[in-house]
C-alpha positions in Angstrom: -23.7 53.9 -23.5 -21.2 55.3 -21.0 -21.4 59.0 -21.8 -18.6 61.2 -20.4 -19.0 65.0 -20.5 -18.1 66.4 -23.9 -17.1 69.9 -22.9 -14.7 71.5 -20.5 -15.2 74.4 -18.1 -14.9 77.0 -20.8 -17.8 75.3 -22.7 -15.5 74.3 -25.6 -16.1 70.9 -27.1 -13.5 68.3 -26.2 -13.2 64.6 -27.2 -14.7 62.4 -24.5 -12.1 60.3 -22.7 -11.9 56.5 -23.1 -13.2 55.1 -19.7 -10.7 52.3 -19.8 -7.8 54.7 -20.2 -9.1 56.6 -17.2 -9.4 53.4 -15.3 -5.7 52.4 -15.9 -4.6 55.5 -13.9 -6.3 53.9 -10.8 -4.6 50.6 -11.2 -1.2 52.2 -11.9 -1.6 54.3 -8.7 -2.3 51.2 -6.7 0.6 49.2 -8.2 3.0 52.0 -7.6 2.0 52.2 -3.9 2.1 48.5 -3.4 5.3 48.0 -5.3 7.3 49.7 -2.5 6.2 46.9 -0.1 7.5 44.0 -2.3 9.3 41.5 -0.2 8.9 43.4 3.1 6.6 40.8 4.7 4.1 43.5 5.4 0.9 42.3 3.7 -1.4 44.8 5.6 0.9 47.7 4.8 0.8 46.9 1.1 -2.9 46.4 1.1 -3.7 49.7 2.8 -1.2 51.7 0.7 -2.7 50.3 -2.5 -6.3 50.8 -1.4 -5.7 54.4 -0.4 -3.8 55.2 -3.6 -6.5 53.6 -5.8 -9.3 55.3 -3.9 -7.6 58.7 -4.4 -7.1 58.1 -8.1 -10.7 57.0 -8.6 -11.9 60.1 -6.9 -10.2 62.2 -9.5 -12.2 60.6 -12.4 -15.3 62.4 -13.8 -18.0 59.9 -12.7 -20.6 59.0 -10.1 -19.2 55.6 -9.3 -20.2 53.0 -6.7 -18.1 50.0 -5.6 -20.2 46.9 -6.1 -18.4 44.3 -4.1 -15.5 45.2 -1.8 -13.4 42.8 0.2 -14.4 43.7 3.7 -16.2 40.4 4.2 -13.1 38.3 3.3 -10.3 40.4 4.9 -12.4 41.3 8.0 -11.5 45.0 7.8 -12.6 48.2 6.1 -11.1 50.5 3.5 -12.1 53.4 1.2 -13.1 50.7 -1.3 -15.7 48.9 0.7 -19.0 47.7 -0.9 -21.3 50.5 -1.8 -18.6 53.2 -1.4 -19.0 56.1 -3.7 -16.0 57.1 -5.9 -15.3 59.7 -8.5 -15.9 63.5 -8.6 -19.6 63.1 -8.4 -20.0 64.7 -11.9 -20.3 62.6 -15.0 -21.9 59.2 -15.8 -23.1 56.8 -13.2 -21.0 53.7 -13.2 -20.7 50.3 -11.5 -17.1 50.0 -10.3 -15.3 46.9 -9.2 -11.8 47.0 -7.8 -9.1 44.9 -6.2 -6.2 47.1 -5.2 -4.0 44.0 -4.8 -4.8 40.7 -6.3 -2.2 38.7 -4.3 -1.2 40.8 -1.3 0.6 37.8 0.1 2.6 37.5 -3.1 3.7 41.1 -2.7 4.7 40.6 0.9 6.7 37.5 0.1 8.3 39.0 -3.0 6.6 36.4 -5.3 5.5 36.8 -8.8 2.0 37.4 -10.3 0.5 40.2 -8.1 -1.8 42.7 -9.9 -3.8 45.8 -9.2 -7.2 45.5 -11.1 -10.4 47.5 -11.6 -13.4 47.5 -13.9 -16.2 49.8 -15.1 -19.7 49.0 -16.4 -23.0 50.9 -16.7 -25.2 51.1 -13.6 -26.9 47.8 -12.9 -24.7 45.8 -15.2 -22.7 44.0 -12.5 -24.0 41.1 -10.3 -24.5 41.9 -6.7 -23.1 39.1 -4.5 -24.6 40.7 -1.4 -23.4 38.8 1.8 -21.6 36.1 -0.3 -17.9 36.1 0.4 -16.8 33.0 -1.5 -17.7 31.3 -4.7 -16.8 28.3 -6.7 -15.3 29.2 -10.1 -14.3 27.6 -13.4 -12.7 29.6 -16.3 -11.7 28.6 -19.8 -10.7 30.5 -23.0 -12.7 31.1 -26.1 -11.5 27.8 -27.7 -13.2 25.8 -25.0 -16.1 28.2 -24.2 -18.7 26.5 -26.4 -17.8 23.0 -25.0 -18.3 23.9 -21.3 -21.8 24.2 -19.9 -23.1 24.7 -16.3 -22.9 20.9 -15.7 -19.1 21.2 -15.6 -19.2 22.9 -12.1 -20.5 19.7 -10.6 -19.0 17.1 -12.9 -16.0 14.9 -11.9 -12.8 16.8 -12.6 -11.7 14.1 -15.0 -14.7 14.7 -17.2 -14.2 18.4 -17.3 -10.5 18.1 -18.1 -11.2 15.6 -20.9 -13.7 18.1 -22.4 -11.0 20.8 -22.2 -8.5 18.5 -23.8 -10.8 17.6 -26.7 -11.7 21.2 -27.4 -8.0 22.1 -27.5 -6.9 19.1 -29.5 -4.4 17.9 -26.8 -4.0 15.1 -24.4 -5.3 15.4 -20.8 -1.6 15.1 -19.7 -0.9 18.4 -21.4 -3.8 20.3 -19.8 -2.6 22.8 -17.2 -5.0 23.8 -14.3 -4.5 27.0 -12.4 -5.4 26.6 -8.7 -4.9 28.7 -5.5 -3.2 26.6 -2.9 -5.7 26.3 -0.1 -6.6 23.4 2.3 -10.1 23.3 0.9 -8.7 22.3 -2.5 -6.8 19.2 -1.3 -9.3 16.7 -2.8 -9.7 18.6 -6.0 -6.0 18.8 -6.5 -5.7 15.1 -5.9 -8.5 14.4 -8.4 -6.9 16.6 -11.1 -3.6 14.8 -10.7 -5.3 11.4 -10.8 -6.9 12.4 -14.1 -3.4 13.1 -15.5 -3.6 16.9 -15.8 -0.9 19.2 -14.4 -1.5 21.7 -11.6 -0.1 25.2 -11.7 -0.4 25.9 -7.9 -0.1 29.4 -6.6 -0.3 30.8 -3.1 -2.7 33.6 -4.2 -3.9 35.8 -7.1 -6.9 34.0 -8.6 -7.9 37.1 -10.8 -4.5 36.6 -12.5 -5.4 32.9 -12.7 -8.6 33.7 -14.5 -6.8 36.0 -16.9 -4.3 33.2 -17.7 -7.1 30.7 -18.2 -9.2 33.0 -20.4 -6.2 33.9 -22.7 -5.7 31.5 -25.6 -2.0 32.5 -25.7 -1.3 31.8 -22.0 0.2 28.5 -20.7 -2.9 27.7 -18.6 -6.0 25.9 -19.9 -8.5 26.1 -17.1 -8.9 27.7 -13.7 -10.8 25.8 -11.0 -11.5 26.2 -7.3 -13.1 28.3 -4.6 -12.1 31.9 -4.1 -13.5 35.3 -3.1 -16.8 36.5 -4.6 -15.4 40.0 -5.2 -12.5 38.4 -7.1 -15.0 36.3 -9.0 -17.0 39.3 -10.1 -13.8 41.1 -11.2 -12.6 38.0 -13.0 -15.9 37.8 -14.9 -15.3 41.3 -16.3 -11.9 40.3 -17.7 -13.1 36.9 -18.9 -16.0 38.4 -20.8 -13.8 41.0 -22.4 -11.3 38.3 -23.5 -14.1 36.1 -25.0 -13.7 33.3 -22.6 -16.2 31.5 -20.4 -16.7 31.5 -16.7 -19.0 29.5 -14.4 -19.6 30.6 -10.8 -21.7 29.7 -7.8 -21.8 31.1 -4.3 -19.9 28.7 -2.0 -20.2 29.7 1.7 -17.2 28.6 3.8 -18.9 29.0 7.2 -22.3 28.5 8.7 -22.5 32.2 9.4 -21.8 33.1 5.8 -24.4 30.5 4.6 -27.0 31.9 6.9 -26.3 35.5 5.9 -26.7 34.4 2.2 -30.0 32.7 3.0 -31.2 35.8 4.9 -30.1 38.0 2.0 -32.0 36.0 -0.6 -28.9 34.6 -2.3 -29.7 31.5 -4.4 -27.0 29.0 -3.3 -27.8 26.6 -6.1 -27.7 29.0 -9.0 -24.9 28.6 -11.5 -23.8 31.9 -12.9 -22.2 32.5 -16.3 -20.3 35.6 -17.5 -23.4 37.3 -18.9 -25.2 36.8 -15.5 -22.4 38.4 -13.7 -21.6 41.1 -16.2 -24.5 42.3 -18.4 -24.3 44.3 -21.6 -21.4 45.2 -23.9 -19.9 48.2 -22.2 -17.3 46.5 -19.9 -13.9 48.0 -19.3 -11.1 46.2 -17.3 -7.7 47.3 -16.3 -4.8 45.5 -14.7 -1.3 46.8 -13.7 1.5 44.5 -12.7 2.8 44.9 -9.2 5.3 42.0 -9.2 6.6 40.3 -12.4 4.3 37.5 -13.6 3.0 35.6 -16.6 0.3 38.3 -17.2 2.3 41.5 -16.8 5.7 42.8 -15.8 5.8 44.3 -12.3 6.7 47.8 -11.1 10.4 48.5 -11.9 12.4 51.2 -10.3 15.3 53.0 -12.1 16.3 55.8 -9.7 14.8 58.8 -11.3 11.9 56.9 -13.0 9.5 54.0 -12.4 8.1 51.8 -15.1 4.7 50.0 -15.1 3.0 47.7 -17.5 -0.8 47.6 -17.7 -3.5 45.8 -19.7 -6.8 47.5 -20.7 -9.6 45.3 -22.1 -12.8 46.5 -23.7 -15.5 44.0 -24.5 -17.5 46.1 -27.0 -14.6 46.4 -29.4 -12.7 43.3 -28.4 -9.5 45.3 -27.9 -6.6 44.5 -25.6 -4.1 47.3 -25.0 -0.8 46.8 -23.3 0.4 50.1 -21.9 3.9 50.7 -20.8 4.2 53.8 -18.7 7.2 55.7 -17.4 6.6 57.6 -14.2 8.8 60.3 -12.8 10.1 59.3 -9.4 9.1 61.7 -6.7 
């Protein structure tokens, strides 16, 4: 159990805080920092501002946290949120921490919809360690389809997988919507999906948002497919598990150097991971705050003397999903 301190400096008993409600402060901070860069064509500026703001917010929380999988391998640079970085005050419970200060930095820079700031907590040792793996193949569905999709779906022809999803949802394949990130590596997969008759919701970035949409039975997306970052995959697994959906993943090196690093690090390139392999146990907390307006959450909105944010907090143990609308005083 994640056990926060139950007394204050005076020694008086206080109610322990909800870890997920602490976590949302970090995603709010990142979203507020990144929101100022919306549409300015400054991807790196948005990234750095969000990372610095999230790191500062995490360091105020009463915990001994450690970032499990940062994005330094994918973006080729360092930040306060690199893998194995320590976050928190150093007092309180030990926690696995997974963060992505901007899911969709390019979306923010271009003024496009769907960018999020996201973070997750779990007990120590609960989260999968990708090690040197930078990319992974992913497939996400919601709880209506979860029992129908097994590990074989990751290697099956797309038409077979889409037909399985359609049957589980009681709809035609023509009505199945597939979320995909628009990358050259997906050219053949996109072709195969369209040949099968399904529709493709193609986005220039934001595959954590895509996983949230695919795992939500109320969202206009039925499945997410394709190769994306391993850090984003681990983050997505936290959210998908909390929503009761299903996720399959497998390390997918995109260069010979990455492949060799994985082999040298003992990473099993053939193993297909499910949600419970990537996120163990019941104590999983996930938070997302909208940066730009999207199907998942509203983005940051500025009103002169105040700024509004909208966030989502998920808790697997209780199955709760909280939507939090916050008004911040403009500085």
